[in-house]
C-alpha positions in Angstrom: -21.7 25.5 -2.7 -20.3 28.1 -5.4 -18.2 27.1 -8.4 -15.3 28.8 -6.8 -15.5 26.3 -3.4 -16.1 23.0 -5.5 -13.1 23.6 -7.6 -11.1 24.3 -4.4 -12.5 21.1 -2.9 -11.7 19.4 -5.8 -8.1 21.0 -5.7 -7.4 19.9 -2.2 -8.7 16.4 -2.8 -6.5 16.2 -6.1 -3.3 17.4 -3.9 -4.1 15.0 -1.0 -4.6 11.9 -3.5 -1.1 12.8 -5.5 0.8 13.3 -2.2 0.9 9.4 -1.9 3.1 9.2 -5.0 5.3 12.3 -3.7 5.8 10.1 -0.8 6.7 7.2 -3.0 9.4 9.1 -5.0 10.6 10.5 -2.1 11.2 7.6 0.1 12.9 6.0 -3.1 15.9 8.7 -2.1 15.3 10.1 1.4 14.9 7.8 4.5 11.7 8.0 6.1 12.4 9.4 9.3 14.9 12.4 7.2 11.8 12.9 4.8 9.5 13.3 7.6 11.7 15.9 9.4 12.2 17.7 6.0 8.1 17.8 5.4 7.7 19.7 8.9 10.6 22.1 8.6 9.1 23.0 5.2 5.5 23.5 6.5 7.2 25.5 9.3 9.6 27.7 7.8 8.9 30.8 6.7 5.1 30.5 7.6 5.7 30.5 11.5 7.0 34.2 11.0 4.0 35.2 9.6 1.2 33.2 10.9 0.2 34.1 14.7 0.3 31.1 17.2 -3.0 30.0 17.8 -4.9 30.2 21.2 -3.7 26.9 22.7 -1.4 25.5 25.1 2.2 24.6 24.4 1.4 21.0 25.5 -1.7 20.4 23.0 0.5 21.8 20.5 3.3 19.3 21.1 1.1 16.6 21.5 -0.4 17.3 18.6 2.9 17.5 16.7 4.2 14.2 18.1 0.8 12.4 17.1 0.3 13.7 13.4 4.1 14.0 12.5 6.3 12.1 14.7 4.0 8.7 14.8 1.3 9.0 12.1 3.7 10.2 9.1 6.8 8.4 10.4 5.0 5.1 10.1 3.0 6.0 6.7 6.4 7.2 5.0 8.4 4.0 6.6 5.5 1.6 5.2 5.3 2.9 1.7 9.4 2.6 1.9 9.2 -0.7 2.6 6.8 -1.4 0.0 3.0 -0.3 0.7 1.6 0.3 -2.8 0.8 4.3 -2.9 -2.8 4.1 -4.1 -3.6 1.2 -1.5 -2.0 3.3 1.4 -4.2 6.2 0.2 -7.4 4.1 0.8 -6.2 2.3 4.0 -5.4 5.7 5.5 -9.1 6.5 5.5 -9.5 4.0 8.4 -8.9 6.9 10.6 -12.6 7.6 10.1 -13.3 4.7 12.3 -10.7 4.6 14.6 -11.9 8.2 15.3 -15.1 7.2 15.9 -14.0 4.5 18.4 -11.8 7.2 20.1 -14.4 9.6 20.4 -16.9 7.1 22.0 -13.8 6.3 24.3 -12.7 10.0 25.4 -15.4 12.3 24.2 -18.5 10.5 25.3 -19.7 10.5 21.5 -22.0 7.4 20.4 -21.6 5.8 17.5 -25.1 5.1 15.7 -25.9 1.7 14.4 -25.5 2.9 10.7 -21.8 4.1 11.7 -21.0 0.8 13.3 -22.3 -1.2 10.4 -20.2 1.1 8.1 -17.1 0.1 10.2 -17.8 -3.5 10.1 -18.2 -3.1 6.3 -15.1 -1.7 6.2 -13.1 -3.8 8.4 -14.2 -6.5 6.3 -12.7 -5.1 3.3 -9.6 -4.4 5.4 -9.3 -8.4 6.0 -10.0 -9.1 2.6 -6.6 -6.8 1.7 -5.1 -8.3 4.4 -5.9 -11.9 3.3 -3.8 -11.2 0.2 -0.6 -10.5 2.0 -0.2 -12.9 5.1 3.0 -13.9 5.3 3.9 -11.8 2.0 6.3 -8.8 2.0 3.3 -6.2 2.1 1.7 -7.7 5.5 4.0 -5.6 7.5 3.9 -2.3 5.6 -0.1 -2.8 5.6 0.3 -3.1 9.2 2.6 0.0 10.0 0.1 2.0 7.6 -2.8 1.1 10.0 -0.7 2.0 12.8 -0.4 5.3 10.7 -4.4 5.6 10.6 -4.6 5.2 14.1 -2.4 8.0 15.1 -4.2 10.2 12.7 -7.2 9.4 14.8 -5.4 10.2 17.9 -4.3 13.6 16.3 -8.1 14.3 15.2 -9.0 13.9 19.1 -6.5 16.2 20.0 -7.3 19.0 17.3 -11.2 18.3 18.5 -9.5 19.1 22.1 -8.0 22.4 20.6 -11.7 23.8 20.0 -12.7 26.6 17.7 -9.2 27.8 16.9 -7.2 28.8 13.4 -6.5 25.4 11.9 -4.0 26.9 9.6 -2.2 28.4 12.4 -2.6 25.5 14.6 -1.0 23.2 11.5 1.9 25.4 11.1 2.8 25.9 15.0 2.4 22.1 15.7 4.8 21.6 12.6 7.5 23.2 15.0 7.5 19.8 17.0 8.6 16.7 14.4 11.7 18.2 13.0 14.2 17.8 16.0 12.8 13.9 17.0 12.9 12.8 13.4 16.3 14.1 13.1 17.7 12.2 16.5 15.8 9.0 15.0 17.3 9.3 11.8 20.7 10.0 13.1 20.2 7.2 15.8 19.0 4.6 13.6 20.4 5.1 10.3 23.3 7.0 11.0 24.7 10.1 9.1 24.6 8.9 5.8 21.2 10.0 4.7 21.8 13.4 6.1 25.0 14.0 3.9 23.4 12.2 1.1 20.9 15.2 0.8 22.7 17.6 -1.2 23.1 14.8 -3.8 19.3 13.8 -4.2 17.5 14.3 -7.6 15.5 16.9 -8.6 12.2 14.5 -8.5 13.2 13.7 -4.6 13.5 17.7 -4.2 10.0 18.2 -5.8 8.5 15.4 -3.9 9.8 17.0 -0.7 8.4 20.6 -1.5 5.0 19.3 -2.9 4.8 17.1 0.5 5.7 20.1 2.5 4.0 22.8 0.6 1.4 21.3 -1.8 -0.2 18.7 0.3 0.3 20.2 3.7 0.0 24.1 3.6 -2.2 24.6 0.6 -4.3 21.2 1.1 -5.0 21.9 4.5 -5.5 25.7 4.3 -7.8 25.2 1.6 -9.8 22.8 3.8 -9.6 25.2 6.6 -11.2 27.7 4.0 -13.9 25.3 3.2 -14.7 24.5 6.8 -15.1 28.3 7.6 -17.5 28.6 4.8 -19.7 25.6 4.7 -21.2 22.9 7.4 -18.7 20.1 7.9 -21.1 17.6 6.4 -21.2 19.1 3.5 -17.5 19.3 3.3 -16.2 16.1 4.5 -17.5 13.8 2.1 -15.2 15.1 -0.6 -12.4 13.2 1.3 -13.7 10.1 0.2 -12.4 11.1 -3.5 -8.9 11.1 -2.0 -8.3 6.9 -2.6 -9.7 7.4 -6.1 -7.1 10.3 -6.9 -4.5 8.2 -5.2 -5.3 4.7 -7.2 -5.4 6.6 -10.2 -2.4 8.5 -10.0 -0.3 5.5 -8.3 -1.5 3.8 -11.6 -0.6 6.5 -14.2 2.9 7.7 -12.2 3.7 4.8 -10.8 2.4 1.6 -12.9 0.8 0.1 -9.7 -1.8 -2.6 -10.7 -4.5 -3.9 -8.3 -5.2 -7.5 -7.4 -8.8 -8.9 -7.3 -8.6 -9.4 -3.5 -7.5 -5.8 -3.4 -10.1 -4.3 -5.4 -12.6 -6.4 -3.5 -11.3 -5.0 -0.2 -11.0 -1.6 -1.4 -14.8 -1.7 -2.4 -15.9 -2.8 0.8 -14.0 -0.3 2.5 -15.2 2.5 0.3 -18.7 1.3 0.6 -18.3 1.3 4.8 -17.0 4.7 4.4 -20.1 5.9 2.3 -22.4 4.5 4.9 -20.8 6.1 7.8 -20.6 9.4 5.8 -24.1 9.6 4.0 -26.1 6.8 6.3 -27.1 9.1 8.9 -28.4 11.9 6.4 -30.2 9.3 4.0 -32.1 8.0 7.1 -33.2 11.3 8.6 -34.3 11.8 5.1 -36.4 8.4 5.1 -37.8 8.6 8.5 -40.3 11.5 7.9 -41.6 9.5 4.8 
């Protein structure tokens, strides 16, 4: 991989890791439903006027927008708003890898290898370890909500796979038309007009959060990722996503002062090992077989 593309990959990973700090700053002042709506309004505008609609049906775009926007990010933003640590959220969200494996086996006929199943088992043990820290505690519900967000991310992955070989940057932008109205309706229904009326008075930090989430982590992040996938095999690009939780934990420590307990550290290591086995295990086994 040329140094230019290596720097692009590291830049994308950094944006995605910092995104969890930006979400925390955002939900401190803006309700999770409203923040989700603002995120996708920013993603769609003004890009929708300059990017041609991808060659997919409206039903597929709507399904993608509902799973990734209305479900995934409303759960994630709500979880962080309820106290889910940003660094831990960046790691737990990577459980989407294993949810995707299960859904692909069910709906796409892709059979996971024993190594991938072993990786999923190790990651599950890590998740149980983290959960044991919070059974009966205030973070248990946000932890479960973050898991729900990871699950709906995996559903959106299956929807994306159904889209086939299309311009993914355009797919993300046009799919961003879907979440704003449902999320604005949910905000008004469940929270009343107060959060919407308070928008003109939010702090510069919250404004930066909305802009970063919409344009930084989504448009620049997904756009850069799409460029990398267009230039290189997915097997070379995908492992860079393993760096997102590392950036997420570091950013949460630096900007939010988040600490991590012994059980959370042990569980995080197990999840990371499971991810590593899932990504690199098949390749390592393929190299060992000829030997």
